[in-house]
C-alpha positions in Angstrom: 11.0 24.7 -13.2 10.0 22.2 -10.5 12.2 19.5 -12.0 15.1 21.8 -12.3 14.7 23.0 -8.7 14.7 19.5 -7.3 17.8 18.4 -9.3 19.6 21.6 -8.2 18.6 20.9 -4.6 20.0 17.4 -4.8 23.3 18.7 -6.1 23.4 21.5 -3.5 22.9 19.3 -0.4 25.5 16.8 -1.7 28.0 19.6 -2.2 27.2 21.1 1.3 27.5 17.7 2.9 30.9 16.8 1.4 32.3 20.3 1.6 31.3 21.1 5.1 32.4 18.0 6.8 35.4 19.6 8.5 33.2 21.7 10.7 31.6 18.8 12.5 33.0 18.4 16.0 32.0 14.8 16.5 34.1 11.6 16.3 35.2 10.5 12.9 33.6 7.2 11.9 37.1 5.9 10.8 37.7 5.2 14.5 34.8 2.7 14.6 36.3 -0.7 15.0 33.6 -2.9 16.7 30.2 -4.2 15.6 27.0 -5.0 17.4 24.2 -6.8 15.6 21.2 -8.9 16.3 17.4 -8.9 16.7 14.8 -6.9 18.6 11.9 -9.0 19.7 8.6 -8.9 21.6 9.0 -10.3 25.1 5.6 -12.2 25.1 5.3 -13.6 21.6 9.0 -13.7 20.5 7.9 -11.8 17.3 10.7 -9.8 15.7 10.0 -6.1 15.6 10.3 -4.1 12.4 11.5 -0.5 12.6 12.8 -0.7 16.2 15.5 1.8 16.9 18.9 1.1 18.5 20.7 4.3 19.5 23.8 5.6 21.3 22.8 9.1 22.1 26.3 10.2 23.3 27.7 9.6 19.8 24.5 10.5 17.9 24.5 7.2 16.0 21.9 4.5 15.6 20.3 1.8 13.5 16.8 0.6 12.6 15.8 -3.0 12.3 14.9 -4.2 8.9 11.9 -6.4 7.7 13.5 -9.4 9.4 13.9 -7.5 12.7 17.8 -7.5 12.3 20.2 -4.6 12.8 23.8 -3.8 12.5 25.6 -0.9 14.4 29.3 0.0 14.2 30.6 1.4 17.5 34.0 2.6 18.9 35.9 0.1 21.0 37.3 0.7 24.5 34.5 3.0 25.6 31.6 2.2 27.9 28.5 3.0 25.9 24.8 3.3 26.9 22.8 1.5 24.2 19.1 2.4 24.1 16.4 0.3 22.3 12.9 1.4 21.7 9.8 0.9 19.5 6.4 2.5 19.5 4.1 0.8 22.0 7.0 -0.8 24.0 8.9 0.2 27.1 12.4 1.5 26.2 15.3 -0.6 27.1 18.8 0.6 27.9 22.1 -1.3 28.6 25.7 -0.3 29.1 28.2 -2.2 27.0 32.0 -2.1 26.4 33.5 -3.5 23.2 37.0 -4.9 22.5 38.8 -3.8 19.3 37.5 -5.7 16.2 34.8 -7.4 18.3 31.6 -8.6 16.6 28.9 -9.1 19.2 25.6 -10.7 18.5 22.8 -9.6 20.8 19.0 -10.0 20.9 17.1 -7.2 22.7 13.7 -8.1 24.2 11.1 -5.3 24.6 7.9 -5.4 26.8 4.6 -4.0 25.7 3.7 -0.6 27.1 0.0 -0.2 27.5 -1.4 2.7 25.5 -4.9 2.6 27.0 -4.1 4.1 30.4 -2.5 7.3 31.4 -0.6 9.4 28.9 2.8 8.1 28.0 5.7 10.5 28.1 8.3 9.6 25.4 11.6 11.1 25.9 13.2 12.4 22.7 16.4 14.2 21.8 14.4 15.8 18.9 16.9 14.3 16.5 14.4 12.1 14.8 14.5 13.5 11.2 17.2 11.1 10.0 15.3 8.9 7.5 16.8 9.5 4.0 13.8 7.9 2.2 11.2 10.4 1.1 7.4 9.9 1.0 7.6 6.9 3.4 4.7 6.3 5.8 4.3 3.5 8.3 1.0 2.4 9.7 0.7 0.5 13.0 -1.8 -2.4 13.1 -3.5 -0.9 16.1 -4.3 2.3 14.1 -6.4 0.2 11.8 -8.3 -1.3 14.7 -9.0 2.0 16.5 -10.4 4.1 13.7 -14.0 3.9 12.4 -14.8 1.0 10.2 -17.8 0.3 7.9 -18.6 -3.0 9.5 -15.0 -4.2 9.2 -11.5 -2.7 10.0 -9.8 -2.2 6.7 -6.2 -1.2 5.8 -7.0 0.6 2.5 -9.6 2.8 4.2 -6.9 4.1 6.5 -4.4 4.6 3.7 -7.0 6.7 1.8 -6.9 9.2 4.7 -3.2 10.0 4.0 -2.3 13.0 1.9 -1.6 12.1 -1.7 -3.8 9.0 -1.6 -7.3 9.3 -3.1 -10.1 7.0 -4.1 -13.0 7.4 -6.5 -15.8 6.9 -4.0 -16.7 5.4 -0.6 -17.4 2.0 -2.1 -13.9 1.8 -3.6 -10.8 0.5 -1.9 -8.6 1.4 -4.9 -5.5 3.5 -4.1 -4.9 6.4 -6.5 -1.5 7.7 -5.3 -0.2 11.0 -6.6 -2.0 10.9 -9.9 -1.4 7.2 -10.6 -3.9 4.5 -11.3 -4.1 1.5 -8.9 -2.2 -0.8 -11.2 0.8 1.6 -10.9 1.2 0.5 -7.2 3.4 -2.4 -6.3 1.4 -4.2 -3.6 3.3 -6.9 -1.7 2.1 -9.4 0.9 5.1 -11.1 2.5 7.0 -10.4 -0.7 4.4 -11.7 -3.1 2.6 -9.5 -5.6 -1.2 -9.1 -5.3 -2.8 -8.0 -8.5 -6.3 -7.0 -7.3 -6.4 -6.6 -3.5 -10.1 -5.8 -3.2 -13.4 -7.4 -2.2 -17.1 -6.5 -2.4 -16.5 -4.4 -5.6 -13.8 -2.5 -3.8 -15.5 -1.9 -0.5 -13.0 -4.0 1.4 -9.3 -4.8 0.8 -8.0 -8.4 0.9 -5.8 -7.8 3.9 -7.1 -9.3 7.1 -6.3 -6.7 9.9 -5.8 -9.4 12.5 -2.9 -11.0 10.5 -1.0 -7.8 9.8 2.4 -7.1 11.5 3.7 -4.1 9.6 2.5 -1.8 6.8 4.9 0.4 4.8 3.7 2.8 2.1 6.2 4.6 -0.1 4.1 7.2 -2.1 6.9 8.1 -4.5 10.6 8.2 -5.1 11.0 4.6 -3.9 14.5 3.0 -4.1 16.0 0.7 -6.6 15.1 -2.5 -4.8 11.5 -2.0 -5.9 10.6 -2.0 -9.6 8.0 -2.8 -12.2 5.6 0.0 -11.1 5.4 3.8 -11.7 3.8 5.3 -8.7 4.1 3.7 -5.2 4.9 0.7 -3.1 2.7 -0.9 -0.4 4.6 -3.5 1.5 2.5 -5.5 4.0 4.1 -8.1 6.3 2.0 -10.6 8.2 2.7 -11.7 11.7 5.1 -14.6 12.3 3.0 -15.9 15.2 3.5 -16.4 18.9 6.5 -18.7 19.7 5.6 -19.2 23.3 1.8 -19.6 23.7 -1.2 -20.7 21.8 -3.6 -17.8 21.4 -6.3 -16.5 19.0 -8.8 -13.9 18.2 -12.4 -14.1 17.0 -14.3 -11.1 15.6 -18.0 -11.1 14.8 -19.6 -8.3 12.7 -22.9 -7.7 10.9 -21.2 -8.2 7.5 -18.5 -10.7 8.1 -16.6 -12.6 10.8 -13.0 -13.6 11.1 -10.7 -15.7 13.3 -7.0 -16.0 13.8 -5.0 -18.6 15.8 -1.3 -18.6 16.6 0.6 -21.5 18.1 4.3 -22.5 18.7 5.5 -25.2 16.2 9.0 -26.6 16.3 11.5 -23.7 16.4 8.9 -21.2 15.3 5.2 -20.7 15.1 2.2 -21.3 12.9 -0.5 -18.7 12.1 -3.9 -19.5 10.5 -6.4 -16.8 9.7 -9.8 -16.7 7.9 -12.6 -14.3 7.1 -15.9 -14.7 5.3 -19.1 -12.7 4.7 -22.4 -14.3 5.4 -25.0 -11.9 3.8 -25.7 -14.6 1.2 -26.5 -17.2 3.9 -28.7 -14.7 5.8 -30.6 -13.5 2.8 -31.3 -17.0 1.5 -32.4 -18.3 4.9 -34.8 -15.5 5.4 -36.1 -15.7 1.8 -35.2 -12.0 1.2 -32.9 -12.9 -1.7 -35.7 -14.1 -3.9 -38.3 -11.7 -2.6 -36.2 -8.6 -3.2 -34.4 -10.0 -6.3 -31.0 -9.6 -4.8 -27.9 -11.3 -6.2 -26.1 -14.1 -4.2 -22.7 -12.7 -3.2 -19.9 -13.7 -0.8 -16.2 -13.4 -0.4 -13.6 -15.1 1.8 -9.9 -14.9 2.8 -7.5 -17.5 4.1 -4.0 -16.8 5.4 -1.4 -19.2 6.6 2.2 -18.7 7.7 4.7 -21.1 9.2 8.1 -19.8 10.4 11.1 -21.9 11.6 14.6 -21.1 12.8 16.8 -24.1 11.9 19.8 -22.2 13.4 20.5 -18.9 15.1 21.6 -17.5 11.7 18.7 -18.8 9.7 15.0 -18.2 9.4 12.6 -19.9 7.0 9.0 -18.8 6.4 6.3 -20.4 4.4 3.2 -18.2 3.8 0.1 -18.5 1.7 -3.0 -16.6 0.8 -6.2 -17.4 -1.0 -9.2 -15.0 -1.5 -12.2 -15.0 -3.8 -15.4 -13.1 -4.6 -18.5 -14.7 -6.2 -21.6 -13.1 -7.5 -24.6 -14.8 -9.1 -27.6 -12.8 -10.2 -30.6 -14.7 -11.7 -32.7 -12.1 -13.6 -36.3 -12.5 -14.7 -35.0 -12.6 -18.2 -32.2 -15.2 -18.5 -30.6 -12.9 -21.1 -29.7 -10.6 -18.2 -28.3 -13.2 -15.9 -24.9 -12.2 -14.5 -22.1 -14.3 -13.0 -18.9 -12.7 -11.7 -15.9 -14.4 -10.1 -12.5 -12.9 -9.2 -9.8 -13.7 -6.7 -6.1 -14.0 -5.8 -3.9 -16.9 -4.7 -0.4 -16.3 -3.5 2.4 -18.3 -1.8 6.0 -17.7 -0.8 9.0 -19.4 0.6 11.5 -17.0 2.3 14.9 -17.9 3.7 17.0 -15.3 5.5 20.6 -16.0 6.5 23.1 -14.0 8.5 26.6 -14.5 7.1 28.1 -12.2 9.7 27.4 -9.1 11.7 27.6 -6.9 8.6 26.0 -9.2 5.9 22.3 -10.2 5.8 20.8 -12.2 2.9 17.3 -13.1 1.8 16.2 -15.6 -0.8 12.5 -16.0 -1.7 10.3 -17.9 -4.2 6.9 -16.4 -4.9 3.9 -17.5 -6.9 0.8 -15.3 -7.5 -2.4 -15.8 -9.5 -5.2 -13.4 -10.2 -8.3 -14.6 -12.2 -11.4 -12.7 -13.1 -14.4 -13.8 -15.2 -17.6 -11.9 -16.2 -20.5 -13.6 -17.9 -23.9 -12.2 -19.0 -26.8 -14.2 -20.5 -27.9 -17.8 -20.4 -25.2 -20.5 -20.3 -25.8 -21.4 -24.0 -25.8 -17.8 -25.2 -23.5 -16.1 -22.7 -21.0 -13.3 -23.4 -17.9 -14.0 -21.3 -14.7 -12.1 -20.5 -11.9 -14.1 -18.9 -8.6 -12.8 -17.7 -5.8 -14.6 -15.9 -2.3 -13.5 -14.8 0.2 -16.0 -13.3 3.4 -14.7 -11.7 6.4 -17.0 -10.7 9.2 -15.1 -9.1 12.7 -15.8 -7.6 14.6 -13.1 -5.7 17.9 -12.9 -4.0 19.1 -9.9 -2.1 22.0 -8.9 0.2 22.3 -6.1 2.8 25.9 -5.2 3.6 26.8 -2.6 6.3 30.6 -2.3 6.2 30.7 0.9 8.2 28.5 3.7 9.6 29.0 5.6 6.3 27.6 2.9 4.0 24.6 0.5 3.9 24.6 -1.4 0.6 21.8 -3.4 -0.8 21.9 -5.4 -4.0 19.7 -8.1 -5.6 18.5 -10.1 -8.5 15.0 -11.0 -9.7 13.6 -13.4 -12.3 9.9 -13.6 -13.1 7.9 -15.7 -15.5 4.5 -14.4 -16.5 1.5 -16.0 -18.2 -1.4 -13.7 -19.1 -4.6 -14.8 -20.8 -7.4 -12.7 -22.2 -10.4 -14.4 -23.8 -13.7 -12.9 -25.1 -16.2 -15.4 -26.1 -19.9 -15.7 -27.0 -21.6 -19.0 -26.1 -19.7 -22.1 -27.2 -18.3 -20.3 -30.3 -14.5 -19.9 -30.7 -13.1 -16.9 -28.8 -13.3 -13.6 -30.7 -10.3 -12.5 -28.7 -7.7 -14.9 -27.4 -4.4 -13.3 -26.3 -2.1 -15.7 -24.4 1.4 -14.4 -23.6 4.3 -15.9 -21.6 7.0 -13.3 -21.2 10.0 -13.5 -18.9 11.1 -10.5 -16.7 14.6 -10.1 -15.2 16.1 -7.3 -13.0 19.2 -6.4 -11.1 19.8 -3.5 -8.7 22.3 -2.0 -6.4 21.9 0.9 -4.0 23.9 2.5 -1.2 22.8 4.7 1.7 25.8 6.9 1.9 26.9 9.4 4.6 29.7 11.3 2.9 30.9 13.1 6.0 33.8 11.7 8.0 31.8 12.2 11.2 29.1 10.2 12.9 26.7 13.0 13.5 26.2 13.4 9.8 23.5 15.9 8.6 23.6 14.5 5.1 22.5 11.0 3.9 22.2 10.0 0.3 20.6 6.9 -1.1 21.7 6.3 -4.6 20.9 3.3 -6.7 20.5 1.8 -10.2 18.0 -0.7 -11.4 18.2 -2.5 -14.8 15.4 -4.6 -16.0 13.9 -6.1 -19.2 10.9 -8.1 -20.4 11.4 -10.6 -23.1 8.3 -9.4 -25.1 10.0 -6.1 -25.9 13.4 -5.0 -26.9 13.7 -2.0 -24.6 16.0 -2.2 -21.6 14.9 -0.2 -18.5 17.8 1.7 -17.0 16.5 3.4 -13.9 18.8 5.6 -11.8 17.4 6.6 -8.5 18.7 9.1 -5.9 17.2 10.6 -2.7 18.9 12.8 -0.1 18.2 14.1 3.4 20.0 17.1 5.0 19.4 18.1 8.6 19.6 21.8 9.0 18.9 21.6 12.8 17.4 18.9 15.1 13.9 20.1 14.2 14.2 20.8 10.5 15.2 18.5 7.7 15.2 18.8 3.9 14.5 15.9 1.5 14.6 15.4 -2.2 14.5 12.5 -4.7 14.7 11.8 -8.4 14.1 8.6 -10.3 13.2 6.8 -13.5 10.6 4.0 -13.3 9.4 1.5 -15.9 6.3 -0.7 -15.8 6.0 -3.7 -18.1 2.5 -4.9 -17.2 -0.5 -2.9 -18.6 -3.9 -2.8 -17.0 -7.1 -1.3 -18.2 -10.6 -1.5 -16.7 -13.8 -1.8 -18.7 -16.1 1.0 -17.4 -19.1 -1.2 -18.3 -18.0 -4.2 -16.3 -17.1 -3.5 -12.6 -14.0 -5.1 -11.2 -13.0 -6.6 -14.6 -9.4 -5.7 -15.1 -7.4 -6.7 -18.1 -3.7 -7.4 -17.3 -1.3 -7.8 -20.2 2.5 -7.5 -20.6 3.9 -5.0 -23.0 4.6 -6.5 -26.4 6.9 -5.8 -29.4 4.7 -2.9 -30.6 3.6 -1.1 -27.5 6.6 0.1 -25.4 6.7 -0.2 -21.6 5.2 2.6 -19.5 7.7 5.1 -18.0 7.7 7.7 -15.3 10.2 10.4 -14.2 9.5 11.3 -10.6 10.7 14.4 -8.7 10.0 15.0 -5.0 11.1 17.9 -2.7 10.1 18.0 0.9 10.6 19.6 4.3 10.2 17.7 7.6 9.9 19.6 10.9 9.1 19.1 14.6 7.2 22.3 15.3 6.6 21.4 18.9 6.9 18.4 21.2 5.2 15.2 20.1 4.2 16.7 16.7 5.7 16.3 13.2 4.9 18.4 10.2 5.8 17.5 6.6 5.5 19.3 3.3 6.2 17.5 0.0 5.9 18.7 -3.5 6.1 16.3 -6.5 6.1 16.2 -10.2 5.6 13.0 -12.3 5.8 12.7 -16.0 4.4 9.5 -17.5 4.7 8.0 -21.0 3.0 5.1 -22.9 0.0 4.8 -20.6 -3.0 2.8 -21.7 -6.8 3.2 -21.8 -9.1 0.4 -22.8 -10.9 1.0 -26.1 -14.7 1.2 -25.7 -16.9 -1.8 -26.6 -14.0 -4.2 -27.2 -15.4 -7.5 -28.3 -12.5 -9.0 -30.2 -8.8 -8.6 -30.7 -5.5 -10.4 -31.5 -3.0 -7.9 -30.0 -2.7 -5.1 -27.5 -3.3 -2.6 -30.2 -6.8 -4.0 -30.6 -7.5 -3.5 -26.8 -5.7 -0.3 -25.7 -5.2 3.3 -26.6 -1.7 4.6 -25.8 -1.0 8.1 -24.4 1.0 10.2 -21.9 0.3 11.8 -18.5 1.6 14.1 -15.9 0.8 14.7 -12.2 2.0 17.3 -9.8 1.0 18.7 -6.4 1.9 19.6 -2.8 1.0 17.7 0.4 0.8 18.9 4.0 0.9 16.4 6.9 0.6 17.3 10.6 0.8 14.2 12.8 0.7 13.5 16.6 1.7 10.0 17.7 2.1 10.3 21.4 -0.4 10.9 24.2 -4.1 10.3 24.8 -5.0 12.1 21.6 -3.3 11.0 18.5 -4.0 11.4 14.8 -3.2 13.6 11.8 -4.4 16.4 9.5 -3.5 16.0 5.8 -4.2 18.3 2.9 -3.3 17.8 -0.8 -3.5 20.2 -3.7 -2.9 18.3 -6.9 -3.4 18.1 -10.6 -3.5 15.0 -12.9 -3.7 15.1 -16.7 -3.8 12.5 -19.5 -3.2 13.1 -23.2 -4.3 10.4 -25.8 -4.3 11.1 -29.5 -7.4 9.0 -29.9 -9.3 10.4 -26.9 -10.9 13.9 -26.5 -9.5 15.0 -29.9 -6.0 14.7 -28.6 -6.6 17.4 -25.9 -5.5 16.9 -22.3 -8.2 15.7 -19.9 -8.2 14.8 -16.2 -8.9 11.1 -15.2 -12.0 10.5 -13.1 -9.8 10.2 -9.9 -8.3 13.7 -10.4 -9.1 15.5 -7.1 -7.9 19.1 -6.9 -8.4 19.5 -3.1 -8.3 16.8 -0.5 -8.6 17.3 3.2 -8.5 14.5 5.8 -8.7 14.7 9.6 -8.0 11.6 11.7 -8.3 11.5 15.6 -8.1 8.8 18.2 -8.8 9.5 21.9 -7.7 6.9 24.5 -10.1 8.1 27.2 -9.1 5.4 29.7 -8.1 1.7 29.8 -11.7 0.8 28.7 -12.8 3.4 26.2 -11.3 4.5 22.9 -13.0 7.0 20.6 -12.1 7.6 17.0 -13.3 9.9 14.2 -12.4 10.8 10.6 -13.5 13.6 8.3 -12.9 13.8 4.6 -13.5 16.6 2.1 -12.5 16.6 -1.5 -13.2 18.1 -4.9 -15.8 16.1 -6.8 -14.5 13.7 -9.3 -14.4 14.5 -13.0 -16.9 12.9 -15.4 -18.1 13.1 -19.0 -21.7 14.4 -19.6 -24.0 13.6 -22.5 -24.7 16.9 -24.1 -27.1 15.9 -27.0 -29.2 13.1 -28.4 -28.9 12.4 -32.1 -31.6 10.5 -34.2 -31.0 6.8 -34.7 -32.1 6.2 -38.3 -31.5 2.4 -38.0 -33.9 2.3 -35.0 -36.2 5.4 -34.9 -37.5 4.4 -31.4 -34.0 5.0 -29.9 -31.5 7.9 -29.9 -27.7 8.1 -30.1 -26.1 9.9 -27.1 -23.4 12.5 -28.0 -20.8 13.1 -25.2 -19.1 16.4 -24.4 -15.4 16.9 -23.7 -13.8 14.1 -21.8 -14.2 14.5 -18.0 -14.9 18.2 -18.4 -17.5 18.4 -15.6 -17.3 17.8 -11.9 -19.6 16.1 -9.4 -20.4 18.0 -6.2 -17.7 18.1 -3.6 -17.3 14.9 -1.5 -17.5 15.1 2.3 -18.1 12.5 5.1 -17.6 12.0 8.8 -17.2 8.6 10.5 -17.3 8.0 14.3 -16.4 5.0 16.5 -16.3 4.0 20.1 -14.6 0.9 21.4 -15.1 -0.6 24.8 -12.5 -3.0 26.2 -13.6 -5.5 28.8 -12.9 -8.9 30.4 -14.4 -12.0 28.9 -13.8 -15.2 31.1 -10.5 -13.6 32.2 -9.1 -10.9 34.5 -7.3 -9.3 31.6 -8.8 -6.9 28.9 -9.2 -9.7 26.4 -12.4 -8.5 24.5 -13.7 -5.4 22.9 -17.1 -4.2 21.6 -17.1 -1.5 18.9 -19.9 0.8 17.6 -19.2 2.6 14.4 -21.3 5.2 12.6 -20.5 5.5 8.9 -21.5 8.9 7.3 -22.4 10.3 10.7 -24.4 13.3 9.5 -26.1 11.4 6.7 -24.8 13.3 3.7 -25.5 11.3 0.5 -22.5 11.9 -1.7 -22.9 11.6 -5.5 -21.6 8.5 -7.1 -22.4 9.1 -10.8 -24.5 11.3 -13.1 -27.1 9.7 -15.3 -29.1 10.9 -18.3 -32.6 9.6 -18.8 -33.0 9.4 -22.6 -36.6 8.3 -22.4 -37.8 11.9 -21.5 -37.9 14.9 -23.8 -35.9 16.9 -22.9 -33.6 14.3 -21.3 -33.4 14.5 -17.5 -30.0 14.5 -15.7 -30.1 12.8 -12.3 -27.5 11.9 -9.6 -27.1 8.4 -8.3 -26.1 8.9 -4.6 -24.0 6.8 -2.3 -24.6 5.3 1.1 -26.6 7.0 3.9 -25.8 6.9 7.6 -24.9 3.3 8.5 -24.4 2.2 12.1 -22.6 -1.0 12.6 -21.2 -3.0 15.6 -19.0 -5.9 16.3 -17.3 -7.9 19.1 -13.8 -9.3 19.2 -12.5 -11.8 21.8 -8.9 -12.8 22.4 -8.1 -16.2 23.9 
């Protein structure tokens, strides 16, 4: 019923938009015969601004800058027009311009930063803001990451987990479970390069350094044809290009880790270097607490580098790199229990953007990504080791063509070479499992954002696209049509819908007995690629000034999902490693947001269901995965008290996660001193509901300067000290067996200081 309703809605709004065009009183776009294009930049750093808006209110037309900060806008000639340019956090800019027939004018608009720490800012709006045709898209400003509470470190993933439709398994996990999908079903990009495991500290932190982030875009579902290879969502993170005018930096000191970033002009562009490292291992070793308390040696680090150059006004070249790693070494009293774990990412990219003309923008990029994880237990001579590697070498070429106000066309090609390795080995013996695959992936797509009306003030916008892709290790060809539509009923009410088919050719499963050990493997000739059919229907409103309210319902049917088989110690193919089954997820999300004024933030609520069905699990009966959360409520508030003090707070409440309980203990005839646990139905029980409040206060002050160039923050994690339940355990040594809860973190105050120079 839900799927039929969404498809019917897509057909209806397209019919209304094309059939009702003659009633629109505004100028036909056929009379548009001039073009203005160019960049929007920050006045101080020269950094291009993503998502800045260029608007001509009198004609109700506008454009938004792309990831390169570039825009194209078709305008009528012979008229004197007032062009307005604005971006959140910057002073609006307006300029009157007159265009000659067939004129192509290139222009760079420079915006000055508007302080948000002082008095309340009044943002003028014509309330005609509901024009984005893409559904389920959320943008996060870097400052939001810094202003909200942090558990010792500002973290992108912890902010994203507060959005409706985005869940996590616990407070010590940074994994993103979006609309019933597992973390591997999210395409995570850093400057266009795929990251395969973006987490540190067993998931407590993500790999993204908040000081290096320029833009964050999350598409929770219904993403367009330019993105592929994943079933659920897209997280696209862009790092800063760097200051082209001045050398500056930032140093942040915390109780868990410290980080530093420096930006400096180089040639025709800028260079950015950023690093972060924990030092608990150094402190524990220096104080002797590591040996005294029997704690493992653990640390992680991140390194980011980015160099941008502009060899000509029409060209930009960017080199970026990332390296991050975690290391844990635990020396037990019994060497048979020694544990060593290493995991990390390396990524690099070369991106060249070129403007062929006012209407044609191109991008070519080369990317390389590597993820490696290794788990060893026991002495070096008798260790049991899991080793997994995935290498990704990708070339992409894309074009953006804007021939008129009615069409914005994107097309592109992608070629990727993979190498995946899985080894399971005992001591120096030959591997009991040794799967080494080198498939080749290729894709092509085309999409068009189309306004079928003949008039510029068009209530209907449709983004339709097609993606075709294939991996060499399987004969199936993915043919993925995608369509999304937006229809503006009035300036304060908009309807949105989307439908799409998605394929995923990389399979991931986690071993529940080995934390952070993920097994990545491409689909092979026997196991088909995963597939999802997504349906989304939404309403966007402006209920009153400075507030937006969105409701979105979704349904997602999934096929050929995988679960790792228990106690896998050998294998020669994917059939030996994975079970294969299907899934479905559906729900509704509510999102009330305020982005202007002293008090900003949002309230999000999700009502959702997620099910999995595997013939070899739970007797073939449907079961919820552990991350299924029926109810999820999040409240996020930031209060800019004055130019010195900023206060933040978050509250989360959610249904307890599903788990499988041991229901009986059977005799072990081979070893009478032990018993054999018998489990009940898969994930049939629930842990107690999850709830937590975090608070923060940030003080901005001067440090060797007249400007506010430093800040001191105090954060209280789990402010009312409620110990949420992590897992349920059964003590089999007692008779009857005792069930106990292992609880998570108590109240945890932290503090830190950051200095800009």
